[in-house]
C-alpha positions in Angstrom: -15.7 4.0 -0.4 -12.0 3.4 0.1 -10.5 0.1 -0.9 -7.0 -1.3 -0.7 -6.0 -4.0 -3.1 -2.8 -6.0 -2.5 -0.7 -8.2 -4.8 2.6 -9.9 -4.9 2.5 -12.5 -2.2 3.4 -16.1 -2.7 5.9 -18.9 -2.0 9.6 -18.2 -2.1 12.8 -20.0 -0.9 14.9 -18.7 1.9 17.2 -16.0 0.6 14.8 -15.1 -2.1 12.9 -11.9 -2.8 9.3 -10.7 -3.2 7.8 -7.3 -4.0 4.3 -6.5 -2.5 2.1 -3.8 -4.0 -1.0 -2.1 -2.6 -3.3 0.3 -4.5 -5.8 2.6 -2.7 -8.9 3.8 -4.5 -12.2 5.5 -3.8 -13.3 8.9 -2.6 -9.9 9.9 -1.4 -9.0 13.5 -0.6 -5.6 12.8 0.9 -3.6 9.8 2.0 -1.4 10.4 5.0 0.8 7.5 6.1 0.8 4.1 4.4 2.3 0.9 5.7 2.7 -2.8 6.0 1.8 -5.1 8.9 2.0 -8.8 9.2 0.5 -11.6 11.3 1.9 -15.1 11.8 -0.2 -18.0 13.1 -0.7 -17.7 16.8 0.9 -14.2 17.0 -0.4 -10.7 17.1 -0.3 -8.4 14.1 2.9 -6.4 14.1 4.3 -3.3 12.3 6.7 -4.1 9.4 7.3 -0.7 7.8 5.5 2.7 7.5 6.0 5.7 5.2 4.7 9.2 5.6 3.4 11.5 2.9 6.7 13.3 3.1 8.7 10.1 2.6 9.8 9.5 6.2 10.1 5.8 6.9 10.2 3.5 10.0 11.0 -0.3 10.1 10.7 -3.1 12.5 14.2 -4.1 13.8 13.7 -7.6 12.4 13.5 -6.3 8.8 15.9 -3.4 8.8 18.5 -3.7 6.0 16.4 -6.4 4.1 13.0 -4.7 3.4 12.4 -1.3 1.7 9.1 0.6 1.7 8.3 3.1 -1.0 5.2 4.8 -2.5 4.0 6.4 -5.7 1.7 9.3 -4.8 0.3 9.7 -8.3 -0.9 6.1 -8.3 -1.9 5.9 -4.6 0.3 2.9 -4.3 2.7 1.6 -1.6 5.3 -1.1 -2.2 7.3 -3.4 0.0 10.5 -4.8 -1.5 11.5 -7.9 0.6 15.0 -9.3 0.1 17.0 -12.0 1.9 13.8 -13.6 3.1 13.8 -15.9 6.1 11.3 -18.6 7.2 10.5 -16.2 10.1 9.1 -13.8 7.6 6.2 -16.2 6.8 3.0 -14.4 7.6 -0.1 -12.8 6.2 0.9 -9.3 5.2 -1.6 -6.4 5.4 -1.6 -3.0 3.7 -2.7 0.0 5.8 -3.5 3.6 4.8 -4.6 6.6 6.8 -7.0 8.4 4.5 -8.9 11.6 4.6 -12.0 11.2 2.4 -13.5 13.8 0.2 -15.9 16.1 2.1 -14.6 15.2 5.5 -12.3 16.8 8.0 -11.1 13.7 9.8 -9.0 10.7 8.7 -9.5 7.0 9.2 -7.3 3.8 8.9 -8.2 1.4 6.1 -6.9 -2.1 5.6 -6.3 -4.5 2.7 -7.5 -8.1 2.7 -4.1 -9.5 3.4 -1.7 -11.5 1.2 0.1 -14.7 2.2 3.9 -14.8 2.1 5.5 -18.2 2.7 9.3 -18.6 2.9 10.2 -22.3 2.8 12.5 -24.8 1.2 
């Protein structure tokens, strides 16, 4: 009863920019942290950026200074602004949210379907 829907992926040239969006919906009581992960072919999924309900952020070293994570609490939405993109950023990007559902006392992690980001000339 919780769904994450992503948008904004696509093909971009090196040095370009993309903005990813992810909207959470369903029987949500509270969303704690939200974040973005990515997985390149032949590699494990890795953390890109996370943001807490209070706005505290954490980034992978490889994207610091280039990517910015933000969220809109009223819309249950998290964004990832990606600037100065490099070919090494090519991957499937996944949205994640830690959600406490209505009527429950515990929280679970939920994942989006993934969106492809390709950086190439």
